[in-house]
C-alpha positions as CSV (number, residue, x, y, z in Angstrom):
1,M,-0.5,6.7,31.1
2,P,-1.0,2.8,32.3
3,P,-0.2,0.7,29.0
4,C,-3.7,-1.0,28.8
5,S,-5.1,2.8,28.5
6,Q,-2.7,3.9,25.8
7,L,-3.4,0.4,23.6
8,E,-7.1,1.5,24.3
9,A,-6.7,4.9,23.3
10,A,-5.0,4.2,20.1
11,I,-7.7,1.9,18.9
12,N,-10.5,3.8,20.2
13,E,-9.2,6.2,17.8
14,R,-8.7,4.1,14.9
15,Y,-12.2,3.1,15.3
16,R,-14.1,6.6,17.2
17,E,-15.2,4.1,19.4
18,T,-14.6,1.4,22.3
19,V,-12.7,-2.0,21.5
20,D,-12.3,-4.1,23.8
21,S,-8.4,-4.7,24.2
22,G,-8.6,-7.5,27.1
23,R,-5.1,-7.3,29.3
24,I,-3.0,-6.7,25.8
25,E,-0.4,-4.5,26.7
26,W,1.3,-1.5,25.0
27,N,4.5,-1.7,22.6
28,P,5.9,0.4,20.0
29,T,5.2,-1.8,17.1
30,L,0.9,-1.7,17.8
31,G,1.8,1.7,18.3
32,H,3.3,2.6,14.6
33,M,0.6,-0.2,13.0
34,L,-2.1,1.4,15.0
35,G,-1.2,5.0,14.6
36,H,-1.0,5.0,10.9
37,R,-2.2,7.6,8.3
38,S,-0.7,8.1,4.6
39,T,1.6,11.3,4.1
40,R,1.2,13.3,1.4
41,A,2.6,16.1,2.1
42,F,6.4,16.0,3.0
43,S,9.2,18.0,4.6
44,T,12.3,19.2,3.1
45,A,14.4,17.2,5.0
46,E,17.3,14.8,3.4
47,L,16.7,11.1,4.4
48,K,19.5,9.8,7.1
49,P,22.5,7.6,4.9
50,G,21.3,3.8,5.1
51,T,17.3,4.3,5.0
52,I,17.1,2.6,2.0
53,E,19.1,-0.3,2.8
54,V,17.3,-0.8,6.1
55,L,13.8,-0.4,4.8
56,A,14.5,-3.2,1.9
57,A,16.0,-5.4,4.7
58,A,13.0,-4.8,6.6
59,A,10.7,-5.6,3.4
60,Q,13.1,-8.8,2.9
61,S,12.2,-10.1,6.2
62,A,8.0,-10.5,5.2
63,P,7.1,-14.1,4.7
64,T,7.3,-14.8,0.8
65,S,5.7,-17.9,-0.4
66,S,7.4,-21.0,-0.6
67,N,10.3,-19.0,-0.3
68,T,10.2,-17.7,-4.3
69,Q,10.9,-14.2,-3.4
70,S,8.9,-13.1,-7.1
71,Y,9.7,-9.2,-6.5
72,S,12.2,-6.8,-6.7
73,I,12.4,-2.8,-5.4
74,V,13.2,0.0,-7.5
75,A,14.3,3.0,-5.4
76,V,14.1,6.1,-7.3
77,Q,15.2,9.6,-5.7
78,D,16.3,10.9,-9.8
79,P,14.2,14.3,-9.0
80,S,13.7,13.9,-13.3
81,R,12.4,10.5,-13.0
82,K,10.4,11.1,-10.4
83,A,8.4,13.9,-12.0
84,R,7.9,11.6,-15.4
85,L,6.8,9.0,-13.1
86,A,4.7,11.2,-11.6
87,S,2.9,12.3,-14.8
88,L,2.5,8.6,-15.5
89,A,0.2,8.4,-11.9
90,D,-2.6,11.0,-11.6
91,N,0.4,14.2,-11.6
92,Q,0.3,13.6,-7.8
93,G,2.6,16.4,-7.1
94,F,4.0,14.5,-3.7
95,I,5.7,11.7,-5.8
96,A,7.8,14.1,-7.1
97,T,8.7,16.4,-3.5
98,A,9.3,13.3,-1.4
99,P,12.8,12.3,-1.4
100,L,12.4,8.6,-2.0
101,L,9.6,6.6,-4.5
102,L,10.0,2.7,-3.8
103,L,8.1,0.7,-6.8
104,W,7.0,-2.4,-5.6
105,V,7.6,-4.8,-8.5
106,A,6.1,-8.6,-9.3
107,D,9.2,-9.8,-10.6
108,L,8.5,-13.4,-12.7
109,A,11.0,-12.3,-14.8
110,R,14.2,-13.6,-12.1
111,A,12.5,-17.1,-12.0
112,R,12.4,-17.4,-15.5
113,A,16.3,-16.6,-16.1
114,V,17.2,-19.2,-13.3
115,G,15.0,-21.4,-15.0
116,A,16.8,-21.1,-18.6
117,E,20.2,-21.2,-16.9
118,G,19.3,-24.7,-15.7
119,G,18.0,-25.6,-19.0
120,E,14.0,-25.3,-18.0
121,D,11.3,-23.1,-19.2
122,L,9.1,-23.3,-16.6
123,E,5.7,-23.7,-17.0
124,A,3.7,-22.7,-13.6
125,L,5.3,-19.0,-14.4
126,D,2.5,-18.9,-16.8
127,Y,-0.7,-19.1,-14.7
128,L,-2.9,-16.9,-12.6
129,E,-1.6,-18.5,-9.3
130,T,1.6,-16.9,-9.7
131,W,1.1,-13.9,-10.7
132,L,-0.9,-13.7,-7.7
133,V,2.0,-15.0,-5.4
134,A,3.7,-12.4,-7.0
135,S,1.5,-9.7,-6.6
136,I,1.2,-10.4,-3.1
137,D,4.8,-11.3,-2.3
138,A,5.7,-8.0,-3.4
139,M,2.8,-6.1,-1.5
140,L,3.7,-8.1,1.7
141,A,7.4,-6.7,1.2
142,A,5.9,-3.2,1.2
143,Q,4.0,-3.6,4.2
144,N,6.4,-4.6,6.2
145,A,8.6,-1.2,4.7
146,V,5.4,0.8,5.7
147,V,5.9,-0.6,9.4
148,A,9.4,0.5,9.4
149,A,9.8,3.8,8.3
150,A,7.0,4.5,10.4
151,S,9.6,3.4,13.3
152,L,12.1,5.5,12.1
153,G,9.9,8.5,12.1
154,L,9.0,8.3,8.4
155,G,5.6,9.1,6.5
156,S,4.4,6.9,3.5
157,V,1.9,6.7,1.2
158,Y,1.1,3.9,-1.3
159,L,0.4,4.6,-4.5
160,G,-1.7,2.3,-6.9
161,S,-1.7,5.3,-9.7
162,M,1.6,3.4,-10.6
163,R,-0.7,1.1,-12.6
164,N,-2.8,3.3,-14.4
165,A,0.3,2.6,-17.2
166,P,2.2,0.2,-16.1
167,E,4.1,0.2,-19.3
168,A,5.0,3.4,-19.5
169,V,6.1,2.8,-15.9
170,A,8.0,-0.4,-16.4
171,A,10.0,0.9,-19.6
172,E,11.1,4.2,-17.0
173,I,12.7,2.2,-15.0
174,G,14.0,-0.5,-17.1
175,L,11.7,-3.4,-16.2
176,P,12.0,-6.7,-18.2
177,R,9.1,-8.8,-19.3
178,G,7.5,-10.9,-16.7
179,S,7.4,-7.9,-14.4
180,Y,5.5,-5.5,-13.5
181,V,4.8,-2.6,-10.7
182,V,2.2,-3.7,-8.6
183,A,2.3,-0.3,-6.4
184,G,4.5,2.8,-5.5
185,L,5.4,4.3,-2.2
186,S,6.0,7.9,-1.6
187,V,8.6,8.0,1.8
188,G,9.9,10.8,3.9
189,Y,9.8,12.9,7.0
190,P,6.2,14.5,7.4
191,D,5.5,18.2,6.6
192,P,5.3,19.3,10.4
193,D,3.0,22.4,9.4
194,R,0.7,19.7,7.5
195,P,-0.7,17.1,10.3
196,T,-3.0,14.2,9.5
197,S,-5.2,12.4,11.9
198,V,-6.0,8.8,11.6
199,K,-8.6,8.1,9.3
200,P,-11.5,5.6,11.1
201,R,-12.0,2.2,9.7
202,L,-15.1,0.1,9.7
203,P,-16.4,-1.6,12.8
204,Q,-14.8,-4.4,13.8
205,P,-17.9,-6.9,13.8
206,V,-18.2,-5.7,9.9
207,V,-14.5,-6.8,9.0
208,L,-14.3,-9.1,11.9
209,H,-16.2,-12.4,11.5
210,R,-15.9,-15.6,13.9
211,E,-16.0,-19.1,13.0
212,Q,-18.6,-18.1,9.7
213,W,-19.1,-15.0,8.2
214,T,-22.3,-12.8,8.3
215,D,-23.9,-9.9,7.2
216,A,-25.6,-9.5,10.5
217,G,-26.4,-5.7,11.3
218,Q,-24.3,-4.5,9.1
219,P,-26.1,-1.9,7.7
220,A,-26.7,-0.1,10.6
221,L,-23.0,-0.6,11.7
222,I,-21.9,0.9,8.4
223,A,-24.2,4.1,8.8
224,R,-22.4,4.2,11.8
225,H,-19.3,4.5,10.1
226,D,-20.4,6.8,7.8
227,D,-21.6,9.4,10.6
228,H,-17.5,8.6,11.6
229,M,-16.5,9.2,8.4
230,R,-18.2,12.7,7.8
231,A,-16.9,13.7,10.7
232,F,-13.2,13.0,10.2
233,R,-13.4,14.9,6.6
234,R,-14.8,18.1,8.0
235,S,-12.2,18.2,11.0
236,Q,-9.8,17.6,7.8
237,G,-11.0,20.3,5.8
238,L,-12.7,17.6,2.9
239,P,-16.1,17.9,1.6
240,D,-18.9,16.0,3.3
241,A,-19.3,12.6,2.3
242,G,-19.7,9.3,4.1
243,W,-17.5,5.4,3.5
244,S,-21.1,4.4,1.8
245,Q,-20.6,7.4,-0.7
246,M,-17.4,7.1,-1.3
247,L,-17.5,3.1,-1.8
248,R,-20.2,4.0,-4.6
249,D,-18.6,6.7,-6.1
250,R,-15.6,4.5,-6.3
251,F,-16.7,1.9,-8.0
252,R,-19.6,3.2,-9.6
253,N,-18.0,2.9,-13.5
254,V,-14.9,1.7,-15.1
255,A,-13.6,5.6,-15.8
256,A,-13.1,5.1,-11.8
257,L,-10.5,2.5,-12.3
258,R,-8.1,5.6,-14.2
259,G,-7.6,2.9,-17.8
260,R,-7.0,-0.2,-15.0
261,D,-10.0,-1.8,-16.6
262,Q,-7.4,-2.9,-19.2
263,L,-4.8,-4.8,-16.9
264,V,-5.5,-8.0,-18.0
265,S,-4.6,-7.2,-21.5
266,I,-1.9,-5.4,-20.5
267,L,-0.4,-7.7,-18.4
268,R,-0.3,-10.2,-20.9
269,R,1.6,-7.7,-23.2
270,M,4.2,-7.5,-20.2
271,G,4.8,-10.5,-20.4
272,F,2.1,-12.6,-18.1
273,A,0.2,-15.7,-20.2
274,L,-2.3,-15.4,-17.1
275,R,-3.4,-18.9,-17.8
């Protein structure tokens, strides 16, 4: 298959419709990104030695605001600890069965300690902007690790559910004040007997705006995406539902947040002033 055709096929699979890729040529990095799918069924295969170190190196190669590197990574492999963390995160079984759980920590405790060592109380650490920087830094690093994992033949899935009980999660892994787990990432080799497909995304004109934002034509485009999502879910043996319906269900009431509606007050108890 010619390079451009391979790229076009991967992009078209992502959207379930044609997108012009011009004369951009295929490369493996684009393949890992365009072919991303969440893995929730893992094989029993063990990770190769050095996997955690390589994933951490890839993660630490991500951009970081002002080189503050305001994040930490906690790698969890102990079965009993994974099981306890799973119980705090919607009891999702794959958290315990995946060989590796990476926890991505927005970490301002390190900066606080560096300031104290220099005899300074770093006032700017108490502001929302700094908390946001640390959270973004952590997730930029996490996404680098996702792509690196895919390049190694590994599957992964993000776990926002680690924010359901942030204080209990922090206690389980011994976090200091001024740090919290933004998200988890289960990592392992996908179970070949339970393959997953690429999930369709919103049409590009809904998300990609040129020069200025516009909502022109969005209802029709979203309706088209609803059709793609229904077909995808049917192919996966999932209940028939379009993206719009799933979005409404997700945000209809605070119960869907599973306790995360209390996150601001919880973060303040954990040492983030959020001024």
